[in-house]
N, C-alpha and C positions, 0 to 999 in steps of 0.2 A: 599604443602606434596606432598609427594613422598613413594609412595608405592609401596614396587615391591619383587617378591617371583623367585623364579628358580628352575619352573619345567625343564621335557624333550620341548627342543624349539620346536614350533608349526610349523606347516608352514604354517600354514595357518590363520590368526587375523583378526578378527573384533575391531574397533576401536568404541567408542561414547563421544562427547564430549558438556560439560556443559558452553555455550559460556558468556561472560559478554566483559564490556567494555575496561577492560584493561588487565585483564588475561583470557583462557581457560583452562578450567577441563578437559585434556584427563583420559580414561580409555582404556585398550587394554583388549579381552578377549580373548580367541581360541574356535576352532571351539562347543570345549565340556561346553563353557557357562564359564570355569574356571578362573578370572583374575588374570591375568597377573603383571601387574602396572598400575597407577597412578599417574598424574603428572599435575603440575599448565605450561602455556607456554602463553608468551607477546603475544600480538594481533600485533605486528608488522612483516614485511615481513622476520625478523631474526627467531621470535620465533614460527613461520608460517613451516619453513623449520626444525627448531629443531625438531618441533611434526612430522612430518614427519619422520628423520630422529631415533627420539625415536620411533614410533613406529613400523618403517622397522627392529626395533633392534628383536624385539620379534618373527621375521618371515613376512611373503609376505600378502601384506595387502590385504585383500577380498575387503568389503566393508570398508564406515564410514561413521557412524551416528551422524547430526549435529545440536543442536535445533536451531532454529531461522535465519534461514538463508539467509531470509530477511531484519534482523537486525544487533545482535551485531555481528551475525556467514559470515556479505554477503561476507567479505576481505578471510578470514580464507578454505569456499566456492568456490571463486575462484579462491583461490592459489591451494587447492585440486584437481580441478578440470581440472586445466591446469595443474597439475604433473602428468593426468591421472590415479586419486584414483576415484573410484566411491563411489558419494557421493550421502545421501537418507534425506530425510528433517525429519527429526526429533520431534516429539508432544511433550509438554513441561510435566514434572506427571503432570495424575489429584488431583485433593484437597483430595479423599478416600486415592488413593495409600499413599499421601505424610503422610497425617494421622497416617499409620496402617505402614511404613515402617521411618517414620520420614527423613529429609530431612537434606542431605548438596552437593557440591559440586560436591566428588566425588562420593556420591552416586547416583546423575543425571546423572553422567556423564555414570558410570556403569548401569543405568537405559534402557538408549541410546542407550549403545549398546548389550545389553537385546531385544530389542526390535527391533534392525537391525537381531540381530544372530535368532530371532524366527519369521521374516517377517513380524509383524505390521506395519516397516518402509520398504514402496514402493516407495515411490515420491520422486521422482529426481526434485531438486532444477530451479526456473528459473534462465535463464543464464542472467546474470548479464554484459557480457560483449560487449552486441552489442548495436547499437540504438535505440531498443526500449528500455534500461532504460536510455538513455541519453533523448527519450522520456516522459517516470515516472519523471525524476527530472525536466522538462519544465511542467508539467502535478502541478506538486506540489506545484512549485512557483505559478505559474499561478493563481490557487483555491483561495492561500491564498489570496494570491494581489485583486482578484474577493471578499472573505470575510471580507476584508480591508476598501476593499471601501464601501460595502453594509452599513458597520456599522458607517462611516463616512458622509454615504449618511444620512443614519435616526439622524444621533447628528446633522447636521444640521434640518433636518426637525423638528428636536423635539426643538431646538434652536429658532426659527425663530416663536416658538408659547409664549414664554416666553420672549423674547427681547421684551426694547421697544418699542410702536406703532413705530415713528419718524423712525425705521430702520426696523423694519418688513413691513413696506408698500413698501418698496423698490420694496419688493417682491413676490407683491400682482401677482397673476395672470399667476408665472412662474413657468414651470414646476419643481422637485424635479432638471435634469439634472442642467435648466438651472438659475435656486437657486446657484449651485454651481458654475456653471463660473462665474456670478456676481460676489457670496463670494469672488472669489480671486484681485475683484477689490476695494475690502474695502479698503479701511485707517483710521485708529484708531489710534486715539492721545496718545502714552505709556505715556506722558508725566502726562494724566489726567484717564489713568488704572482704578484708584478709581471711574467713572461715567460708570454704567450698560451699556450708552451707548457706548463710546469710549471700553469696555472691551468684550462688543456682537458682535463688529464688528473685534476684533483684533480675538476672536474665529473664530468668522467665517470665516475670512480667511486664518486661519489656517489650517481651516476644508475644503474651497477648494482648497488650493495649494495642501492638502492631494488625493483627490479626484483624482487631475490633474495630479498630480506624480504619482496614481496608474491605471491610466487610461492609457496611455503612456507606464507605468511596462506593463500591461496588451496587450497591440496591440504591442506590441515587441515580449511577450514571442508568441503571438496567431501567426505571422509571419511566428516566427523557425516553430512554430509545423507544421505549412501549409505546410513548405515546407518539413519537415523531415518526415513528413505523408504522405504525398504525393510521394513522392520517396518511401517509404518500402510498403505502400499497396495501389496501383492504384483502383485494384478492387475493393475494399472492398468501398471507394471511391465512387465506380461508381455505386454502390445498392442505391434503391431507402429507403431517408427519412437517411441515414448514412452521416455527416459530420466529419469533424475535430476532434473536441472531441469526438465523439463517438464513431468513429473507434481507437482513441489513447487508449480511455477505454478498447477498448478490446483489443489491442495487450498488455497495461501496465499488463490485467486479465490472459491469455492466454499468454505471454512472448512469447521470442526470436525463444524456444526450445518446440515448441508448438506440439510436435509429443512428448511429455508425457502426453499430453491427447488423451485417447486411442476412445477416438468417440464424439458423437455430443451429449448425451447424458451426457456424462461424462464431458464437458463444459458448460451445462444447469446445472447440479448440481454446478459448480462453481460457476456458477452464484445466485445462490440458485434460479431458474427455472424451478428447477424437482420436481412433486408432491416428499414427501411422507408417506409412506405406513403408515396408522392410523389404523388399521384392529382388532378385535379383536371378537372373536368370532362367530356370525353369523352377525357381522356388517361388512362390507368390502369398507373399504372409503381411501382416500388420505386428508391429509390435509397441507396445504402451508407450502416452505420452507424458513424459518425468519436465515438459514443461507445464506454463500456462500459469496463472494465479494456482498456488496450491491451497491456500485456504478456500477458495472458493469448492477447490477439488476436494475438499476435507467435505464442508459442509453438503455437495451435491451426494457424495457419499452415506452419510449421514442422515439424508431424503433418504436414499435408497435403504438404508436398511432399515427404517422404520419402516414406511409403506409395503415392503417385503416381510414386517413381522403384523402391523396392523390394516395395514389397506389390503379387503379381498380382491378390489377389481384389481393390484400390483400384482398380488403372490397369485391370481389365474392366471397373470398374462407371464412370469418369471418361469423357466425354459425349467422343464421337468428332468434329472437325469435318470437313468435307467439304471438298474442295480447289477 
């Protein structure tokens, strides 16, 4: 849908973009908050350039607010940033506001532009054009492979409880990993698949092969991550209790353009490790922060546990509890 007005051309304009899979809705406002136009553009390179040209037709582009810069708006954010346009990350409208104002793509795009204009949107999106983005993608694949392998191993364990005794006894005394390797050696008679023993052999072999394949995939991804992380942050890896996966998670959480995080406290808040004020009246207290990047929070927790156990300097700094 195209909405345009014909006021006096603004010198500077801001834009808000409601992002989707196939199209992005763009709204343009002048610095007084007046809506100058709204239009939809395809999520292609040509569509991105058409959006830039269309916005620039109203005046000099000051800032652009984009929703979901890490997902649907990732490609658009990269294109606009490369074009020298200041892009700010905009949170999606909350339910209460949507219930009051209604919802449409145009309304959401205008709301995004208004947040930029009012100063509510100040966050600079992550830079997704560097090695950190490569690490993020490899981490996603590795984590999903680990999850799938765990599921397959648990299925082997459950099957071994119920398969016929003549088959189960072949796995007696073996660990779960050894059972998975043993399962790859089974050969079920597919002509007698109606026999539970033969069906059990086929099922266990399939699961064993799946575990083996996923293990190889995890190992390959781990080697790639080891190389990328070592070349990117060798100093971080030299710190106590920080390995490849922990360093990779911190990289993904912080992003390549880490200067967008202004302080250690800001990073702690991003990781959900900064306490939240919960004071009222005469009560002065804080509560745990259950927001932020939970994977980064987990990584930080594991580093602390490791240092308390193995790092003398950290152990000495730990608070002592009186009996």
